[in-house]
VEXDREN-2710 file (C-alpha; in Angstrom, 1 decimal):
% VEXDREN-2710
k/r/px/py/pz
1/UNK/-13.7/-54.7/-50.6
2/UNK/-15.3/-52.3/-52.9
3/UNK/-14.2/-50.0/-55.4
4/UNK/-15.0/-47.4/-52.5
5/UNK/-11.2/-48.1/-51.2
6/UNK/-11.7/-49.0/-48.3
7/UNK/-9.3/-51.5/-47.2
8/UNK/-9.7/-54.7/-45.0
9/UNK/-7.0/-57.2/-43.2
10/UNK/-6.5/-59.7/-40.6
11/UNK/-3.5/-60.0/-39.4
12/UNK/-1.7/-63.6/-39.0
13/UNK/0.9/-63.0/-36.7
14/UNK/1.2/-62.5/-32.9
15/UNK/-2.0/-61.8/-32.7
16/UNK/-3.1/-65.6/-34.2
17/UNK/-5.5/-64.1/-36.9
18/UNK/-5.8/-66.3/-40.2
19/UNK/-5.7/-63.8/-43.4
20/UNK/-7.8/-64.9/-46.4
21/UNK/-6.6/-66.7/-49.5
22/UNK/-3.1/-67.5/-47.1
23/UNK/-1.0/-70.4/-47.9
24/UNK/0.0/-70.2/-44.4
25/UNK/3.2/-68.8/-44.6
26/UNK/4.3/-65.5/-42.4
27/UNK/5.1/-62.4/-44.6
28/UNK/4.2/-64.1/-47.7
29/UNK/1.5/-62.5/-50.4
30/UNK/-0.5/-64.1/-53.1
31/UNK/-2.1/-61.7/-55.8
32/UNK/-5.1/-62.6/-57.4
33/UNK/-5.0/-60.1/-60.0
34/UNK/-6.2/-57.5/-57.2
35/UNK/-4.7/-54.8/-55.6
36/UNK/-1.9/-56.2/-52.9
37/UNK/-0.4/-53.9/-50.0
38/UNK/0.3/-54.4/-46.6
39/UNK/-1.7/-52.0/-43.4
40/UNK/-2.1/-52.6/-40.2
41/UNK/-3.8/-55.1/-38.0
42/UNK/-6.4/-52.4/-36.9
43/UNK/-9.4/-53.1/-39.7
44/UNK/-9.0/-56.9/-39.3
45/UNK/-11.4/-56.9/-36.3
46/UNK/-14.4/-56.3/-38.5
47/UNK/-14.4/-59.6/-40.1
48/UNK/-12.9/-61.5/-37.0
49/UNK/-15.8/-60.4/-34.9
50/UNK/-18.4/-60.4/-37.4
51/UNK/-17.7/-64.3/-38.3
52/UNK/-17.8/-64.9/-34.2
53/UNK/-20.6/-63.2/-34.0
54/UNK/-19.9/-60.7/-31.0
55/UNK/-17.2/-58.1/-29.8
56/UNK/-14.9/-58.4/-27.4
57/UNK/-12.4/-56.4/-25.7
58/UNK/-9.5/-58.0/-27.2
59/UNK/-10.5/-56.9/-30.4
60/UNK/-10.5/-53.5/-30.2
61/UNK/-7.3/-53.3/-27.9
62/UNK/-4.6/-55.6/-29.1
63/UNK/-5.1/-54.0/-33.1
64/UNK/-4.8/-50.8/-31.3
65/UNK/-1.6/-51.5/-29.7
66/UNK/-0.2/-53.0/-32.7
67/UNK/-0.9/-50.0/-35.7
68/UNK/0.6/-46.8/-35.8
69/UNK/-0.8/-44.2/-37.8
70/UNK/1.4/-41.6/-39.9
71/UNK/-0.4/-38.9/-42.2
72/UNK/-3.2/-36.2/-41.1
73/UNK/-5.3/-38.3/-38.9
74/UNK/-8.6/-36.2/-38.0
75/UNK/-11.4/-36.6/-35.7
76/UNK/-13.4/-38.2/-38.5
77/UNK/-11.1/-41.2/-38.7
78/UNK/-10.9/-41.7/-35.0
79/UNK/-14.9/-41.8/-35.3
80/UNK/-14.5/-43.8/-38.4
81/UNK/-12.5/-47.0/-36.5
82/UNK/-14.5/-46.8/-33.4
83/UNK/-17.6/-47.2/-35.0
84/UNK/-16.9/-49.3/-38.1
85/UNK/-13.5/-50.6/-37.0
86/UNK/-12.7/-50.2/-41.1
87/UNK/-9.9/-47.5/-42.2
88/UNK/-10.4/-45.0/-44.8
89/UNK/-8.6/-45.8/-47.7
90/UNK/-7.0/-42.5/-47.6
91/UNK/-5.2/-42.3/-44.9
92/UNK/-1.4/-42.9/-45.1
93/UNK/-0.5/-46.2/-43.0
94/UNK/2.6/-47.5/-42.0
95/UNK/3.0/-51.4/-41.7
96/UNK/3.2/-52.8/-38.3
97/UNK/2.8/-57.0/-38.9
98/UNK/2.9/-58.7/-42.5
99/UNK/-0.8/-58.5/-43.6
100/UNK/-2.7/-59.9/-47.1
101/UNK/-4.7/-58.2/-48.3
102/UNK/-6.9/-58.9/-50.7
103/UNK/-9.8/-56.5/-52.5
104/UNK/-13.1/-57.7/-53.6
105/UNK/-14.8/-55.8/-56.6
106/UNK/-17.7/-58.2/-56.3
107/UNK/-21.3/-56.2/-56.4
108/UNK/-22.3/-57.6/-53.0
109/UNK/-19.6/-56.5/-51.3
110/UNK/-20.2/-52.9/-52.8
111/UNK/-23.8/-53.1/-51.5
112/UNK/-22.2/-53.8/-48.4
113/UNK/-19.9/-51.1/-47.7
114/UNK/-22.6/-48.5/-49.0
115/UNK/-24.5/-49.6/-46.3
116/UNK/-21.5/-49.8/-43.5
117/UNK/-20.6/-46.0/-45.1
118/UNK/-24.5/-44.8/-44.2
119/UNK/-24.1/-46.2/-41.1
120/UNK/-20.8/-44.8/-40.8
121/UNK/-22.0/-41.3/-41.6
122/UNK/-24.9/-41.5/-39.6
123/UNK/-23.0/-42.3/-36.0
124/UNK/-20.4/-39.8/-36.8
125/UNK/-22.8/-36.7/-37.3
126/UNK/-24.5/-38.1/-33.6
127/UNK/-21.3/-38.1/-32.2
128/UNK/-20.7/-34.6/-33.6
129/UNK/-23.8/-33.0/-32.3
130/UNK/-23.1/-34.7/-29.0
131/UNK/-19.7/-32.7/-28.8
132/UNK/-21.1/-29.5/-30.4
133/UNK/-24.0/-29.6/-27.8
134/UNK/-21.6/-30.2/-24.4
135/UNK/-19.4/-27.1/-26.0
136/UNK/-22.3/-24.7/-26.2
137/UNK/-23.7/-25.2/-22.9
138/UNK/-20.1/-25.6/-21.3
139/UNK/-19.5/-21.6/-22.7
140/UNK/-23.2/-20.9/-21.6
141/UNK/-22.6/-22.0/-18.0
142/UNK/-19.6/-19.7/-17.9
143/UNK/-20.9/-16.5/-18.9
144/UNK/-24.0/-17.0/-16.7
145/UNK/-21.6/-17.0/-13.6
146/UNK/-19.9/-14.2/-15.0
147/UNK/-23.3/-12.1/-15.2
148/UNK/-24.4/-13.1/-12.1
149/UNK/-21.2/-12.4/-10.4
150/UNK/-21.6/-8.6/-11.7
151/UNK/-25.3/-8.2/-11.0
152/UNK/-24.3/-9.4/-7.8
153/UNK/-22.2/-6.5/-6.9
154/UNK/-24.1/-4.1/-8.5
155/UNK/-27.5/-4.8/-6.9
156/UNK/-25.3/-4.7/-3.5
157/UNK/-25.5/-0.9/-3.7
158/UNK/-28.5/0.9/-3.9
159/UNK/-29.1/3.8/-7.1
160/UNK/-29.0/6.8/-5.9
161/UNK/-25.7/6.3/-3.7
162/UNK/-23.1/6.8/-6.8
163/UNK/-21.9/7.3/-10.1
164/UNK/-19.3/6.3/-11.9
165/UNK/-16.1/8.9/-11.9
166/UNK/-14.3/9.8/-14.8
167/UNK/-10.7/10.2/-13.5
168/UNK/-8.2/12.6/-15.0
169/UNK/-5.5/11.6/-16.6
170/UNK/-1.7/13.2/-15.6
171/UNK/0.1/13.9/-18.5
172/UNK/3.1/14.5/-16.6
173/UNK/3.9/10.7/-15.9
174/UNK/5.3/8.6/-19.1
175/UNK/3.2/5.6/-17.5
176/UNK/0.2/7.7/-18.2
177/UNK/1.2/9.3/-21.7
178/UNK/1.8/5.8/-23.4
179/UNK/-1.0/4.3/-21.0
180/UNK/1.7/2.0/-19.6
181/UNK/0.8/-0.8/-17.2
182/UNK/-3.0/0.3/-17.4
183/UNK/-4.6/-0.4/-13.9
184/UNK/-8.0/-2.0/-14.2
185/UNK/-10.1/-0.3/-12.2
186/UNK/-13.1/1.9/-12.3
187/UNK/-14.4/4.6/-9.2
188/UNK/-17.7/4.9/-7.9
189/UNK/-18.3/8.9/-7.0
190/UNK/-20.0/8.5/-3.5
191/UNK/-20.2/12.8/-3.2
192/UNK/-18.6/15.7/-4.5
193/UNK/-17.0/16.2/-7.6
194/UNK/-13.3/17.6/-8.2
195/UNK/-12.8/21.0/-9.7
196/UNK/-11.6/20.8/-13.5
197/UNK/-8.7/22.9/-12.2
198/UNK/-5.4/21.7/-10.9
199/UNK/-5.2/22.5/-7.5
200/UNK/-1.7/23.1/-5.6
201/UNK/-2.6/20.2/-3.0
202/UNK/-4.5/16.8/-3.2
203/UNK/-4.8/15.1/0.0
204/UNK/-5.8/10.9/0.1
205/UNK/-6.9/8.9/2.8
206/UNK/-8.6/5.6/2.7
207/UNK/-11.3/4.8/5.3
208/UNK/-12.5/1.2/6.6
209/UNK/-15.0/0.6/9.1
210/UNK/-13.8/0.3/12.9
211/UNK/-14.5/-2.5/15.4
212/UNK/-14.1/0.2/18.1
213/UNK/-14.3/4.0/17.8
214/UNK/-14.6/6.2/14.1
215/UNK/-12.2/9.1/13.5
216/UNK/-12.9/10.0/10.0
217/UNK/-14.9/13.0/10.5
218/UNK/-13.0/14.5/13.3
219/UNK/-9.9/14.2/10.7
220/UNK/-11.7/16.0/8.4
221/UNK/-13.2/18.4/10.3
222/UNK/-9.2/19.5/11.8
223/UNK/-8.2/18.9/8.2
224/UNK/-10.3/22.0/7.2
225/UNK/-10.9/24.1/10.7
226/UNK/-7.2/24.2/10.6
227/UNK/-7.0/25.4/6.9
228/UNK/-7.3/29.5/5.9
229/UNK/-10.0/30.2/3.1
230/UNK/-7.4/30.4/1.0
231/UNK/-5.7/27.3/2.0
232/UNK/-8.9/25.3/1.4
233/UNK/-8.8/26.9/-1.9
234/UNK/-5.5/25.6/-2.9
235/UNK/-6.4/22.0/-1.9
236/UNK/-9.1/19.4/-2.3
237/UNK/-9.6/16.2/-0.1
238/UNK/-9.9/13.0/-1.4
239/UNK/-11.6/10.1/0.9
240/UNK/-11.9/6.4/-0.6
241/UNK/-14.5/4.4/1.4
242/UNK/-12.3/1.1/1.4
243/UNK/-15.0/-1.3/3.3
244/UNK/-17.3/-3.7/1.4
245/UNK/-19.9/-3.2/3.6
246/UNK/-22.6/-1.1/1.6
247/UNK/-24.5/-0.4/4.8
248/UNK/-21.6/1.4/6.8
249/UNK/-20.7/3.1/3.7
250/UNK/-24.2/4.5/2.8
251/UNK/-24.3/6.0/6.8
252/UNK/-20.9/7.2/6.1
253/UNK/-22.0/9.1/3.2
254/UNK/-24.8/10.7/4.7
255/UNK/-22.6/11.9/7.5
256/UNK/-20.4/13.5/5.4
257/UNK/-22.4/15.2/3.0
258/UNK/-24.3/16.5/6.5
259/UNK/-21.6/17.8/8.2
260/UNK/-19.4/19.2/4.7
261/UNK/-22.1/20.3/2.0
262/UNK/-20.3/23.3/1.8
263/UNK/-16.6/22.0/0.8
264/UNK/-18.4/19.0/-1.7
265/UNK/-20.1/21.7/-3.4
266/UNK/-17.2/23.5/-3.5
267/UNK/-15.1/20.6/-5.0
268/UNK/-12.4/20.7/-1.8
269/UNK/-13.5/17.6/-0.5
270/UNK/-14.7/14.1/-2.9
271/UNK/-15.7/10.4/-1.4
272/UNK/-14.9/6.9/-3.9
273/UNK/-15.4/3.7/-3.4
274/UNK/-14.3/0.7/-5.6
275/UNK/-15.8/-2.4/-5.9
276/UNK/-14.3/-6.0/-4.8
277/UNK/-14.7/-7.0/-8.2
278/UNK/-11.0/-4.9/-9.3
279/UNK/-9.2/-6.1/-6.0
280/UNK/-6.9/-9.3/-6.8
281/UNK/-7.2/-12.3/-4.7
282/UNK/-6.6/-11.0/-0.5
283/UNK/-6.3/-14.1/1.3
284/UNK/-4.0/-17.0/1.2
285/UNK/-1.0/-14.8/0.4
286/UNK/2.4/-15.0/0.8
287/UNK/3.4/-14.7/5.0
288/UNK/6.4/-12.8/5.0
289/UNK/7.8/-12.0/8.0
290/UNK/5.9/-15.1/9.6
291/UNK/2.9/-12.5/9.8
292/UNK/-0.8/-14.1/10.7
293/UNK/-2.8/-14.6/7.7
294/UNK/-5.6/-12.1/9.3
295/UNK/-2.6/-9.8/9.1
296/UNK/-1.2/-10.3/6.1
297/UNK/-5.0/-10.0/3.9
298/UNK/-5.2/-6.6/6.0
299/UNK/-2.2/-4.8/5.0
300/UNK/-2.3/-6.2/2.0
301/UNK/-6.0/-5.1/1.0
302/UNK/-4.3/-1.6/2.6
303/UNK/-2.1/-1.4/0.2
304/UNK/-4.0/-1.9/-2.8
305/UNK/-6.8/0.9/-1.5
306/UNK/-3.8/3.5/-1.2
307/UNK/-3.0/2.2/-4.8
308/UNK/-6.4/2.9/-6.0
309/UNK/-7.1/5.9/-4.2
310/UNK/-3.4/7.3/-5.3
311/UNK/-4.2/6.6/-9.0
312/UNK/-7.6/8.7/-8.9
313/UNK/-5.4/11.8/-7.4
314/UNK/-2.8/11.6/-9.7
315/UNK/-4.1/14.4/-11.7
316/UNK/-5.5/16.4/-8.8
317/UNK/-3.0/18.9/-7.7
318/UNK/0.7/19.5/-7.8
319/UNK/1.3/17.7/-5.0
320/UNK/0.4/14.9/-3.0
321/UNK/0.0/14.6/0.8
322/UNK/-1.7/11.1/2.2
323/UNK/-2.8/10.9/5.4
324/UNK/-4.6/8.2/7.8
325/UNK/-8.2/8.2/8.9
326/UNK/-7.2/9.4/12.4
327/UNK/-5.1/12.3/12.8
328/UNK/-5.1/15.8/13.5
329/UNK/-3.8/18.5/11.9
330/UNK/-1.4/21.4/12.6
331/UNK/-2.7/24.6/11.9
332/UNK/-2.0/26.7/8.6
333/UNK/-0.4/23.1/7.2
334/UNK/-0.6/23.7/4.0
335/UNK/1.2/27.5/4.3
336/UNK/3.9/25.1/5.9
337/UNK/3.8/22.6/3.2
338/UNK/4.8/25.0/0.9
339/UNK/7.3/26.8/2.3
340/UNK/9.4/23.6/2.8
341/UNK/8.6/22.3/-0.5
342/UNK/10.1/26.0/-2.0
343/UNK/13.0/25.2/0.4
344/UNK/13.6/22.3/-1.3
345/UNK/13.1/23.3/-4.6
346/UNK/16.1/25.8/-4.2
347/UNK/18.6/23.3/-3.0
348/UNK/18.1/22.1/-6.7
349/UNK/18.8/18.3/-5.3
350/UNK/16.3/15.1/-6.2
351/UNK/13.4/14.5/-3.9
352/UNK/10.4/11.7/-3.6
353/UNK/9.1/12.5/-1.1
354/UNK/9.0/14.8/2.2
355/UNK/7.8/14.0/5.4
356/UNK/5.8/15.8/7.9
357/UNK/5.0/13.1/10.1
358/UNK/7.8/9.9/11.8
359/UNK/4.7/8.2/11.9
360/UNK/3.4/5.0/9.5
361/UNK/2.0/6.4/5.8
362/UNK/1.1/9.7/7.8
363/UNK/2.4/13.1/6.3
364/UNK/4.1/12.0/3.4
365/UNK/4.0/14.6/0.5
366/UNK/4.7/13.4/-2.8
367/UNK/5.2/15.3/-7.0
368/UNK/1.7/14.0/-8.9
369/UNK/4.2/12.9/-11.7
370/UNK/5.2/10.5/-9.6
371/UNK/1.9/8.8/-8.3
372/UNK/1.4/6.9/-11.7
373/UNK/4.7/4.6/-10.6
374/UNK/3.8/4.7/-6.8
375/UNK/0.6/3.4/-7.7
376/UNK/1.5/0.5/-9.8
377/UNK/4.2/0.0/-7.2
378/UNK/1.2/-0.5/-4.7
379/UNK/-0.2/-2.8/-6.9
380/UNK/2.0/-5.4/-8.1
381/UNK/3.9/-5.7/-4.4
382/UNK/0.7/-5.3/-2.5
383/UNK/0.9/-8.4/-0.4
384/UNK/5.4/-8.5/0.3
385/UNK/4.8/-5.7/2.9
386/UNK/3.6/-3.1/5.1
387/UNK/2.5/0.2/2.8
388/UNK/5.6/2.2/4.9
389/UNK/8.0/0.1/4.1
390/UNK/6.8/0.0/0.2
391/UNK/6.8/3.6/0.2
392/UNK/10.7/3.3/1.6
393/UNK/11.8/1.0/-1.4
394/UNK/9.9/3.8/-3.2
395/UNK/11.8/6.2/-2.3
396/UNK/15.2/4.8/-2.6
397/UNK/14.2/3.5/-6.4
398/UNK/13.6/7.0/-7.3
399/UNK/17.7/7.7/-6.0
400/UNK/16.4/9.8/-2.8
401/UNK/18.8/7.9/-0.1
402/UNK/17.7/9.3/3.0
403/UNK/14.3/10.4/4.6
404/UNK/13.6/14.3/4.3
405/UNK/11.6/14.7/7.3
406/UNK/10.3/17.9/9.0
407/UNK/9.9/19.0/12.7
408/UNK/7.9/19.8/14.4
409/UNK/5.2/17.2/12.9
410/UNK/2.6/18.9/10.9
411/UNK/-0.1/16.1/11.3
412/UNK/-0.3/13.7/14.6
413/UNK/-2.2/10.4/15.5
414/UNK/-5.4/11.0/17.3
415/UNK/-6.7/7.2/17.5
416/UNK/-7.0/5.2/20.2
417/UNK/-8.0/1.7/18.3
418/UNK/-6.5/0.4/15.7
419/UNK/-8.7/-0.5/12.7
420/UNK/-6.8/-3.9/12.7
421/UNK/-8.9/-5.7/14.9
422/UNK/-9.8/-3.1/17.1
423/UNK/-6.8/-3.4/19.0
424/UNK/-5.5/-0.4/21.7
425/UNK/-2.7/1.8/20.3
426/UNK/-1.1/4.8/21.6
427/UNK/0.7/5.6/19.1
428/UNK/1.7/9.3/19.5
429/UNK/4.7/11.8/17.4
430/UNK/6.8/13.1/20.0
431/UNK/7.8/15.8/17.9
432/UNK/4.0/17.4/16.9
433/UNK/3.1/20.2/19.6
434/UNK/0.4/18.2/21.5
435/UNK/-0.8/21.3/23.5
436/UNK/-2.6/24.4/21.9
437/UNK/-1.3/26.9/21.0
438/UNK/-2.5/29.9/23.8
439/UNK/0.3/32.9/23.4
440/UNK/-1.4/36.0/23.6
441/UNK/-0.4/38.7/21.6
442/UNK/3.2/40.5/22.4
443/UNK/6.0/42.1/21.1
444/UNK/9.7/40.2/21.5
445/UNK/13.1/41.8/22.0
446/UNK/16.4/40.6/22.0
447/UNK/20.1/41.6/22.0
448/UNK/21.6/38.6/20.6
449/UNK/22.9/38.6/17.1
450/UNK/20.4/37.2/14.7
451/UNK/21.5/34.4/12.2
452/UNK/19.8/35.3/8.6
453/UNK/15.5/35.4/9.0
454/UNK/15.6/33.8/12.3
455/UNK/14.1/36.4/14.1
456/UNK/13.2/36.2/17.4
457/UNK/9.5/36.5/17.5
458/UNK/9.5/33.6/15.4
459/UNK/9.8/31.4/18.9
460/UNK/6.7/32.9/19.9
461/UNK/4.3/32.6/17.2
462/UNK/2.5/29.3/16.1
463/UNK/4.0/27.4/13.3
464/UNK/7.5/26.2/12.6
465/UNK/9.5/29.5/12.9
466/UNK/12.8/29.7/15.5
467/UNK/14.9/32.3/16.9
468/UNK/18.5/31.4/15.5
469/UNK/20.8/33.8/17.3
470/UNK/25.3/33.7/17.3
471/UNK/27.1/32.4/19.8
472/UNK/25.2/33.8/23.1
473/UNK/27.3/35.9/26.0
474/UNK/26.3/36.4/29.8
475/UNK/23.8/38.9/30.3
476/UNK/22.3/38.6/26.8
477/UNK/18.4/38.4/26.8
478/UNK/14.9/37.3/25.0
479/UNK/12.0/39.1/27.1
480/UNK/8.5/39.0/25.8
481/UNK/6.6/41.9/26.8
482/UNK/2.6/41.0/26.7
483/UNK/-0.4/43.8/24.9
484/UNK/-2.1/43.2/28.5
485/UNK/-1.4/41.8/31.9
486/UNK/-1.6/37.9/32.3
487/UNK/-1.9/35.9/34.6
488/UNK/0.9/32.6/33.6
489/UNK/-0.5/29.2/34.4
490/UNK/2.1/27.0/32.5
491/UNK/5.7/28.1/30.7
492/UNK/7.4/25.7/28.4
493/UNK/10.7/26.3/26.1
494/UNK/12.7/24.4/23.9
495/UNK/16.1/24.9/22.6
496/UNK/18.2/23.3/19.8
497/UNK/17.9/21.1/17.1
498/UNK/19.2/17.7/16.9
499/UNK/21.4/17.8/20.0
500/UNK/23.1/21.0/19.2
501/UNK/22.8/24.8/19.7
502/UNK/20.9/24.2/22.9
503/UNK/21.0/27.2/25.4
504/UNK/23.4/25.8/28.4
505/UNK/22.9/28.4/31.0
506/UNK/20.4/30.5/31.2
507/UNK/17.1/31.7/34.0
508/UNK/13.4/32.0/33.3
509/UNK/12.0/35.1/35.0
510/UNK/8.0/37.0/34.8
511/UNK/8.0/40.9/35.4
512/UNK/6.2/43.6/36.2
513/UNK/5.6/47.3/35.2
514/UNK/6.0/47.6/31.9
515/UNK/9.2/50.2/30.7
516/UNK/10.2/52.3/27.3
517/UNK/14.0/51.8/26.9
518/UNK/16.2/54.3/25.4
519/UNK/16.5/52.2/22.2
520/UNK/12.6/52.0/22.0
521/UNK/12.2/48.5/23.5
522/UNK/10.2/47.6/25.8
523/UNK/10.7/45.9/28.9
524/UNK/9.5/45.7/33.0
525/UNK/10.7/47.3/35.7
526/UNK/11.2/44.1/37.9
527/UNK/11.9/41.1/37.2
528/UNK/11.8/37.8/39.3
529/UNK/13.2/34.1/38.6
530/UNK/11.2/31.2/38.4
531/UNK/13.3/28.4/37.0
532/UNK/16.4/27.2/35.2
533/UNK/17.0/25.7/31.6
534/UNK/18.2/22.1/32.1
535/UNK/19.8/20.2/28.7
536/UNK/18.5/23.1/27.1
537/UNK/14.8/23.3/28.1
538/UNK/12.4/24.3/31.1
539/UNK/8.8/23.7/31.7
540/UNK/6.2/24.5/34.7
541/UNK/2.5/24.2/35.6
542/UNK/0.5/25.3/37.7
543/UNK/2.4/28.6/38.4
544/UNK/-0.4/30.7/39.2
545/UNK/-0.8/28.5/42.6
546/UNK/2.4/30.2/43.2
547/UNK/2.4/33.0/41.3
548/UNK/-1.2/34.2/41.6
549/UNK/-0.5/37.9/40.2
550/UNK/-0.6/39.5/36.4
551/UNK/2.5/38.8/34.6
552/UNK/3.4/41.8/31.5
553/UNK/6.8/40.2/30.7
554/UNK/8.3/37.0/30.4
555/UNK/12.5/37.0/30.0
556/UNK/15.3/34.4/29.4
557/UNK/18.5/35.8/30.9
558/UNK/21.5/34.1/29.4
559/UNK/23.5/33.4/32.9
560/UNK/26.9/32.1/31.2
561/UNK/28.6/31.9/28.3
562/UNK/29.0/29.4/25.1
563/UNK/31.0/29.1/22.0
564/UNK/27.9/27.2/20.3
565/UNK/25.4/29.2/18.4
566/UNK/21.8/29.2/19.9
567/UNK/18.6/28.2/18.9
568/UNK/15.2/28.5/20.4
569/UNK/12.4/27.1/19.1
570/UNK/9.4/27.7/20.3
571/UNK/8.5/29.4/23.2
572/UNK/4.8/28.4/24.9
573/UNK/2.6/29.6/27.7
574/UNK/-0.9/28.4/29.2
575/UNK/-2.7/31.6/30.8
576/UNK/-5.7/31.9/33.2
577/UNK/-8.1/33.9/30.8
578/UNK/-7.0/32.7/27.7
579/UNK/-9.5/32.7/25.0
580/UNK/-10.9/29.1/23.2
581/UNK/-7.5/27.5/21.9
582/UNK/-6.6/26.9/18.8
583/UNK/-3.7/24.4/17.6
584/UNK/-0.4/25.4/16.6
END
């Protein structure tokens, strides 16, 4: 060996190799005035193979099994061993087998080692170049896939369909104040633009392409037509077109722009979309409740749609109303919501969700301050259960233990076919007024004692008002006097609430010839009975076939006293010459 510090060794033990200058005594050493040390059998392969004239697998494997390297071992050490089968002197080497090592300082040996070092350096550089080339190609391929994916998603959508929507950030929630748990989502604005001024109510609904039927346009028409100009100016409706079919989105946006140009211009309607890239996996999900995989994927995506929708609406209004895309609305629903919210606030009780429909995810009202939490809650647990179950858990987490449901319902499910696989769906809210409000103009009188401000006329007028009176006695009445004589075709009367405060004994009468009584009240000179209440209800249709003449009065006559108080929830009639109906 030379002065360059390379050690050359051969093993004389278990592998049957003979060390140079050996006296054939295992484990002994001879010193010829040179450096004497003990090292691995690994590097003996070079000399042994050189003498034999060829390499064999055992020349590499056996020494590798034998030796143990300690200290700092780098890539260059492994390369040097693989290509030269010699060990650089700078590495610390732990003994494995007794070896005899003789270091030669002869000039011929030094020249040979210089040549070996040059070959070693060339081979090492080639290996490093190959490694760098492979690494570079890998990262280039990955970046190409990413760019291709982003390009694909953007190329699907015409450039004139959308632009990026800036989401207003809510300052009422600690989640957004500190940017905790950020949702990685970007919105495409397809039509309209929200006002920078916060409204009283934001209304959110998500819509996808259905196999049968389409209810989005009728739903929007009901929302706006059932609201007064003042109510429309106090709300913004946000529609998330959540289907990934670009042609369906383009067609739907055109329909919306045609039907609701005024609402879009005034900032009362906004249409959005979220790219599929921002959705987590929608297949291969947990099959809780043994639902079919298709069902799990559908309801899981629905949770994500609502999460993104709610996240966007977090600062648009003081309150947020969740609807579906196949509902009809009650007349002046926003005014009714306002009144219920005010009543709830006066109670000073904790509430997280008010319900204005008993069905699914329809008519659920939230404080906007809670929306950032709700959006993340739906996102995190999107594959666990349906959205209406999740929102019940969310309500309980915000310490509202029992539902707060208002009746009658302000929203009714009108879809016939489900958005999931187009299956038939006949779900209806029994607390919604199915018919149309056609009560003619009239005055209402009663001699029963009224509780607080629940006056008799509230049972006649549209909306949720009702008459609430103290214990009625035999002979008490409630009389409706029409402004103009009317042919009555149908009568519907409902009393009580939750099975209590029913009118137990009474008959329904129609009257003719209006007269004025001594107390200034009006009534009719003659009455005729058309039926009696049963279980607090009365309903009769096609009355005009039996009572064809016009009536001027409708009277509820108490025929027996009762200890319980009385609630008359609604009095509704249909008439032969009614004007075009409007929904209550």
